[in-house]
Each structure stands twice: as C-alpha cells, then as structure tokens.
N, C-alpha and C positions, 0 to 999 in steps of 0.2 A: 553341731560343731563342724566347722568347715576347714579342711586342710588342703593346701596346694603343695605340689611337688614339682619344683623346677628341675628339669632333667628327668621327668617322669617316664621317658622312653628308655631309660637305662635297664639293662638286664638285672640290675639289683632290685628294681621296684617290687617284683613279686615277694622278695624277702620282707620288705616293708608290709605289703599287703597281708602276708601270712601272720605277721606280728599284730597288725590291726585287728585281724579276725580273732586271733586267740586271746587278745587282751582287751576286748571290747568294753569290759566293765571299767577298766582304768581310763580308757579314752573313747568315749561314746561318739564316734564320728557319724555324721549324717551325709557328708559329701566329701569326695576326694577328687581334686582336680589334678590331672596329670598334664604337665606342660612340657612340650618338646618340639623343636623345629623339624625333626625327622618324622614325617608322616607315616612311613612304613613301620618303623620300630614302634612308634606310639600306638598305632592301631593294634599291633600284635600284643604289646604289653597291656594295653587297656582291656583287650579282650580276655586274656587269661586272668587279669585282676578281677574282672566282673564275675567270671566263672568261679574263682576261688571264694569270693565273698558270698556268692549265691550258695555254693556248697556248704559254707559255714553258717548259713542262715543269717548273715550280717546284712542289715538293711541299708548300709551306705551306698549312695549313688556314685558311680565313677564317671567323670567328665574328662574327655580327651581333647586338648586344644593346642594349637601352636601360638595362639594369642595370649601373651603374658598378662596383659591388662584384664582380659576376660577371665583367665584362670585364677588370678590372685584376688580379684574383687571380692571383698567381704570375708576374706580368709581370717581365721583366727590365729593360724600359724602357717608359715611358709618354710618348707624344707628345700635347701639348695643341695643338689647332688649331681652337678654337671661336670663334664670333662671336655674342655675346649680342645678341639683337634682330634678327639677320640683316641682310639688305641694306636693309630698311626703316629700321632704326635708323642704319645707315651713311648712308642718304640724308639723314637729318636732320643728322648730323654734318657732312656736306659742304655743306649748303645753309643751315642756320640761321646760321652765323658770317657769311655774306655779307650778312645783313641789317644787320650792324654794321660792314661794310667790312673784315672780317677773312677771311683764307684759310680756306676750308672743306676740311678734310682729316681723315681718320679716325684718324691716328696723331699728329698734332701740332696745336698751337693748341687752340682751344675744342673742336673735334671729337675730338681726341685725348684731352682731359680727359674728355669725356663717355663715350667708350669705356672709359677706365680706371675710371670710376665704376661702370659697368655690369659690368665684367669682373672686377675684382679680387676682390670678394666671392664670385663664383661659382667662380673658379679656386681660391681657398683652400679652399672647401668641397669641391671635387673632389679637391684634393691631400690632404685628410685621409682620403679614401677610399683613395687610393693608400698613404698611410702605414699605414692599418689592414690592408690586404689584400695589399700588395706592398711591405713596408717597406724592402727593399734595392733597389728599382727606382730608376733615374734618371728624373727628369722632364725632358723636353726641351720647352721652351716656344717654339712658333712663333706664339702668340697675341699680337696687338698690343693696346696698345703694349708691345712686348717688354721694353724696359728697365724700365718700371714694374712690369709683371707679374712679371718675374724677380726684381726687388727684393722684392716682396711675398712670393714663395715662399721666397727666401733668409732673409728676416727671420723667417719663420715656422718655420725650421729644416728645410726640405725639401731633398733632394738634387736641385738643379735647375740647369740651364744654359739660357740663352737662345740662340735661333738666328734668324738672318735670312739672306736670300739675296742681299743687296746685294754683299757681299764676293765671293762665289763668281761672281756675275754679272760683276763687274769683272775678276776673274782670267781667266775664260773669254774675255771681250771682248779683253783685252790680249793673251792668248795667240794669238788669231786674227790680230790685227794683226802680231804678232811672228813668226808662223809656228813656234811652239814648242808642245810639249805643256803643258797647264795646270799639271801638277804641278811644272814648273820655274819657275813664276812665284810669287814671294813678295811679298805686299803690305805696304807701310807704312801700314797701315789704322788710323786712330785716331779716337776720339770716343765718342759715345753712339749707341744704336740710332736710326737714321734721322737722324743728325747726324754724319756721318763724312767724312773726307778721305783720299785716297790720296796720301801724301807721298813714296812711293818705290815703284818696281816693279823688283824685283830678280830677275835671271836669271843663274844661275851666278856669283853674287857681284857682279854689276855692276848698278848702278842705271840702268835704260834709260828711266826716265820722261821725261827731257829729249828723248830720241829720239822717244818716242811722241807727245809734245806737238808736236814739230816736224813729224813726218811724218803724224800722224793727228789732230791737235788739232781740226780742224773736225768730223770724224766723232764724236769724243768729246763735243765741246760740243753737237752736235746731239742726241746721245743723252740728255743731262741737261738740255737746254733752257736753257743759259747761254751767254754770248758766249765765243767762242774766245780773245778778247783777255784775258779774266779768267783763264782757265786758264793761259795762257802767261805772263801777268805774275806770277801767284802760284806757278806751277810745281807745281800740285797738281791732282788731279781730285776735285772735290767729289761727293758722292752726289747723286742727282736731288733728294733732299729738301731740299737746301740752296737749291734754286730758291725754295722758299717764303719763305726769308729774304732771299736776294740779289735777288729779282725779285718781292717781295710784291705790290705794286700792279698789276703786269702780270698776275700770276696771278689776282688777284681779278677783274680785267676779263675775262679768259678764261673763268673759271668762271661768271661771270654770263651769259655769252653762249652757253652750251651746256649740255646735260643733264649731270647729275652722273655721276661714275664709277660710283656705286652703281647708277644706273638702267641704265647700259651692262652692268654685270656681272650684274644681275638678269635681263636679257634673255638673256645668254650662258648663265647657269645653267639657264634653262628649256630652252634648246636642248640643253645637255649632258645634262640629265636625260632628255630624249626620246631622245638617242642611247644613254644607259646602259640604257634600257628595251628597246632592240632586242637580241634574243638573238643576232644575228649579229655584234654589236660585241664584239671581244675584244682590241682594242689601244687605246692612248691616242688619243683623237680629236685631230685637228690643232687644232680649236677651243680645246682646253684651253690651248694655248700663248698664246692671247690673253687668257686669264682672269687671268694674272699668276702669280707664284711660280716663275719660270724657275730651273731647277737646284735647286729646293727638295729634291727627293728625293735628289740627289747629296750635298747638304749634310747632310741628315738621316742618310743611311746612313753617311757618314764620321764624323760625331759619335758616333752610337750604337756603331759598330764600334770606335771608339777607347776609349769609356767601358767597353764590356763586354770588349774584347780587350786593354786596357792597352797600346795601340800607342805612346803617347808622341810622336805626331806633332803638327804645328803646324796649327791651324785658327783662323779668326776667329770668335769667340763673344762672348756677353754673360755677364759674371760680375763678382764683386766687384772693386772697384778695389784695395783693400788696399795703398795707397801707390804704385801704378803711375803714376798722374797725381797729383803731390803737391799740386796746387791743388784737388783734390776730397776729400771725406770718404772714409774707407776703406770705409764701407758702400755708397757709390754703386756702381751697375752701369755698367760701361763695355763698349765693343765694340772689342776689340783682338785681335791674334794671341796665342794661348795654346797651351801644350803640354797636350795632352789625354791623360789616362790613367785607369786604374781609380779613382784617388783624386780625379779631377775635372779642373778646368782651372786652370793656373798661367800667368798673363799673362807674356809675355816683357817685357824691359825696353823702354821707349819713349823715344826721343830727346826732349829738352825740347820742349814744344809751344809754338809761336809764339803771342804775345798775340792775334793776329787770330783764332785758333781757340780758344785756351784761354779767352778771355773769353766766347765764346758757349757753349762746352761747360759752363763753370761756371754760367752763367746758367740754361741749360736743365736742368742737373742739380739746381740749387736748386728750380726749378719742379717737377721730377719728385718731389722729396721732399715738397713741399706737396701735389702731386696724389695721392700715395699716402696721405698723412694724411687728405685729403678722402675718398678711397675707403674707407678703413677706419673712419673715425669720423663722417663726414657733416657736415651743417650748411652753410648758405648762406655763412657767413663763411669757412670753409675753402675752399669752392669759389671764392669771390671772391678770396681771397688767392692761390690757385694761378693763377687767370687774370691777376691783376695782375702776377705774377712772370714770366709768359711773355713773351719778347721779341716775339712776334707780336701781342700784345694790349697790355699795359703801361699802358693809360690807365684812370684810375679810373672814369670814366663808362661807357666801353665794357665794362669788366669787370663793373660793376654790372648793366648791361643784359643782358649775356650770361649772368650768373648766374641771372637770372629766367627767361630763355628756355630755358637748358639744363636747369634743374631741372624746369620745367613739361613739357618734351618727354620727359624720362626718368623721370618720376615713378613709373611702374609697374615700372620695373626696379630702383629703388633700395631697399635693405633698411632704410634709416633714415628 
C-alpha cells in the first residue's frame, strides 16, 4: 500500500509517522512518499521519519522528493497538508485583521479568507497531478480552511474527503472523563469545519452529555475558553472555534496583547527541525504535542484504512451536504458523522438543527461559497463580498478596508 504526503516537509509529519508505526495493522503501508519543495526541511523530516519507522520495526520505505508527479505516482491515497506562504503568511492572517478590530485567525474571518485565496489554486493544481498519475487515489485534505478546500476539490471532480482533528479530540477527551475506550463514544457532531457543536455523546446507546456537563462542565469549558454557564444552558459543547464568535471582542483584546500563534509555532518549528537533525532522535519529540494537531495521525489512519479497506465504519469527516442539512445547498461541504467505505463517505441522518446553530451554519456556509468564488476567479469585488458576508466582519467599511489590506499583503501569492 502506497501513501503520498504533499507537504511532507511539515513538522507535523512525524506525528503521522508515529501513527503509521503504531497502527500498522490497520494500515499496512509499504511505501510513504514525502513531497515538499523545501529540500532542507524535507531532508530533515524524511530522516527522522526513517529512523522512527526503523525503531518501530516497520518495513515501509520512505521516499523524499520535490517532484509531485514522482511522489504521487501509483499512490493509493494522497494526503494534503500544505501551508502556502508558511508561518510568515499565517502571521499576517493573524495580525492584519486586528487593525480593523476583527479576530485574527488563519481559518476563519479575514485571515481564513486570505488563506483560502492563497491555497485553493495551489491545491487544485496539485490535485490535477494526482488525477494524472494516481487516478484511483483518494485525496484526504487536512489543509485549512478544510471546508473551502474540500469543496474546491469536489467541485473539480476529485475523489476527496476533508479531515479535521476537532472531533477525534473531543471523542478522546470525553472518553477520558467517562473512563471508557474511545471507540465506545459516538458524537452528535454537526456543523461546518471549525464551526461545530457536540449535541450528544452516546455510549452504548445512552446520551451521557448531560452527565458530562454536570460532572466535568468546568473542565470542558476551560478547554474551549467559554463560560461553563453557556455550555450548561445550551446543553452542548461547542468547538474551540466558536469562541471567535461567542467571545469575539474578548478574543480581539487577548490577541492584541500577546504574540501571534504563528510566531509561537515558528519558534517551535525551529526547535523541532533542530531535533529532527539529530541522528539520535528516532521517536516523536514531546514538543510536537504543543505544535497542534493532536490525534491527527489516528484520524488519518482510520479514514485512509476505511477508504482503502471498505470498512464501512462511522467517522466524522468533511463531505457533500447532499440534503443532510436541508437548510444548506446540496453542494455545500459539512462536517458530520458519516459511514466511510471504498465508495466514499455517506453522511448519517442528522436530527433537525436548532435555529441558534442553523442560522450561523447557513451564514458561514454562504460566506464559504463566496470565498471559493473569490479564490477561483479573483477580483477585489469578490473578496469584498466574501468579507461582507462573514458574520465576524459584516460591516461595509470594515470589509472595504480589509479587502485592500488583504490583497496588498497577499499579492505575490495570488494568480489573478
């Protein structure tokens, strides 16, 4: 079984390799191709990846290349985990919106739009290479903003599914609180990528979410940065990203008072690359846990194993709405539990979504459609419309100012 990783020079990659080594029975890989244009990073990451697999006794061969065609040729699955512009561009995404009083974040609001504008054209170009050299391969997209990028891939006719680690993170957290194995925990997870709520937590057919909120509400609230009273009143657990909506002004104040997350991650990445350069390092460094992406490897292994092994199990993924949420277009990409098999992902039925959540989901889904249009076709007016539609922006003067700032900051990345 052959897997290709586009963006294989990422400091995330050893997290993947660690999962591949531990879960070899689920996903018996024989070859892993790491693809990245940064030769220095790729060499360091490929080196530590080989040492990790060797230490684990895993037989998979690691190939490192900058040639996309060579890397994806014959692959059974291709994982996209790239960041156009690196941490420097992310830093702009996280700081520029603050000048206009808006949240600075790389996957939502103005920062998320900037990332989509840079990323969608590159991803589509890479996907054409996959279509040409591995036409039967599944594309698993971990590249943010996952919902918009996955929609772009699906609209272009690619075999693609989006993946995020938010749901598996909640599943593992709830399982620890309940003292049960994670596989016994089923989530009532609904929404869009980075805009989701856990409306139920089912163990052996019983919804234990009320118990979780009663016994562990404060811990859960602390994890996501929202008041415990909100969680208990709504009887849901929002994802951390809802904090940008439910506590917008508080977050803006916090962001203005400290370095950006991009600056923190850039420092971590330098330390990680120094560790990867050490020939004695043959396990995943503890520092990687602070980098983000917890349980990313487990989620990726489970999804790829189900797509290639036709397992028919249920996982939370990003895929077409196709009537699942009747208040959205069929073409929209949603994040819900779905049954995954060799033919793809089929969303499970979802209980009617309460207006409090449905309204915000519909609003952001409309923004995502406008953002994709801007990424594909360009132009200041399309960018301005997407910003105006986003609930974290929504004011004409702010959208107009952000349009100019955003386009100027990203000019070298935009193909139009």
